[in-house]
TITITOR-299587 format. One record per residue (C-alpha): residue in three letters; x, y negated, z negated. Coordinates in steps of 0.001 Angstrom, whole numbers. Layout:
# residues N
tordo,east,north,up
ala,X,Y,Z
...
END
This chain:
# residues 128
tordo,east,north,up
met,90898,117063,-8464
asn,88393,119405,-6930
arg,85315,120558,-8798
phe,86864,123908,-9721
ala,89851,122215,-11355
ile,87532,119908,-13299
ala,85422,122867,-14466
ala,88542,124786,-15535
ala,89852,121752,-17425
leu,86533,121277,-19229
met,86348,124933,-20254
leu,89917,124862,-21567
ala,89142,121633,-23451
ala,86107,123305,-25038
ala,88335,126218,-26087
val,90764,123751,-27694
val,87910,122157,-29635
ile,86823,125574,-30915
ala,90383,126493,-31918
val,90966,123218,-33763
ala,87576,123421,-35474
ala,88385,126946,-36636
met,91754,125805,-37982
leu,90161,122902,-39826
his,87466,125165,-41225
gly,90015,127724,-42372
ala,92275,125141,-44005
gly,89468,123033,-45431
lys,91266,119840,-44417
phe,93595,118475,-41762
glu,97246,118835,-42563
trp,99693,118721,-39664
asn,101918,121778,-39267
leu,103507,123730,-36438
phe,100632,126200,-36356
tyr,98693,123617,-34356
val,101407,123719,-31705
trp,101382,127530,-31704
val,97590,127719,-31398
leu,97190,124962,-28786
ala,100239,125689,-26597
pro,98573,128496,-24592
tyr,95715,126206,-23572
val,98130,123483,-22462
ala,100215,125998,-20507
leu,97141,127489,-18854
ala,95881,124019,-17953
met,99205,123323,-16278
val,98770,126479,-14191
phe,95037,126251,-13511
val,94461,122511,-13009
arg,96316,121448,-9908
pro,96317,118199,-7932
ser,93631,117368,-5442
arg,93504,119582,-2392
pro,90925,121768,-686
pro,89680,124422,-3112
gly,90786,127973,-2493
pro,90721,131397,-4138
arg,93258,130323,-6781
asp,90970,127493,-7899
val,87929,129756,-8181
ala,90106,132259,-10052
ala,91132,129470,-12424
cys,87462,128905,-13255
val,86927,132619,-13849
ala,89999,132833,-16089
ser,89063,129639,-17964
leu,85607,131028,-18650
ala,87140,134259,-19968
val,89564,132266,-22155
leu,86703,130163,-23509
ala,84581,133245,-24264
phe,87438,135074,-25994
thr,88407,131968,-27971
ala,84855,131498,-29186
tyr,84484,135183,-30063
ala,87795,135461,-31909
tyr,87927,132186,-33810
ile,84259,131750,-34639
gly,83962,135383,-35657
ala,87033,135223,-37859
met,86454,131866,-39501
trp,82678,131697,-39903
phe,81428,135299,-39949
ser,84245,137292,-41529
ser,84796,137703,-45232
ser,88124,139480,-44781
ser,91120,138076,-46582
thr,93223,138598,-43449
ser,90935,136783,-41026
ala,93403,133893,-40731
leu,95780,136229,-38907
val,93804,135440,-35743
phe,95856,132249,-35550
val,98996,134359,-35156
val,97691,136919,-32673
val,95024,135191,-30555
pro,97345,132622,-28896
val,99376,135446,-27369
tyr,96243,137222,-26138
val,94841,133970,-24738
phe,97980,133181,-22763
val,98722,136666,-21426
gly,95062,137525,-20853
gly,94359,134229,-19125
leu,97254,134712,-16722
val,96353,138346,-16009
ile,92694,137524,-15336
trp,93702,134563,-13166
gly,96134,136689,-11159
leu,93667,139521,-10652
ala,90825,137191,-9715
ala,93025,135246,-7289
trp,94230,138480,-5688
ile,90685,139848,-5311
leu,89291,136574,-3974
ala,92179,136119,-1536
arg,91671,139654,-196
arg,87947,139026,235
ala,88636,135735,1998
ser,91134,137319,4382
ala,88814,140286,5035
gly,85976,137879,5770
ser,88077,135909,8233
arg,89093,139082,10104
asp,85518,140328,10342
gly,84113,137064,11657
END
């Protein structure tokens, strides 16, 4: 794997740790249920898209790092804010909504970043 794929994988792993810690904090104990699958599935799916086998890094790999950083930041903001700093009785609803936002948002940011970086790379190669 190239360094961008490793960085993306590490950021997604950190987001998984935050999500699981928030679930454990909210529940007060570990008890296996399908919510873990629902909450963790977007990170696994994004890792399958972002972390690709070894090859020369390109705009898609840099975009994967950008998207992984955005996913990590949003995960930290949503789950830490809801589980540790909110006193609302409905704060646990983040576990229903955030996985959808993480998956769709991660793909949109990745696509936009890859498109922008690919255009810049092709413009740079025409100018030089």
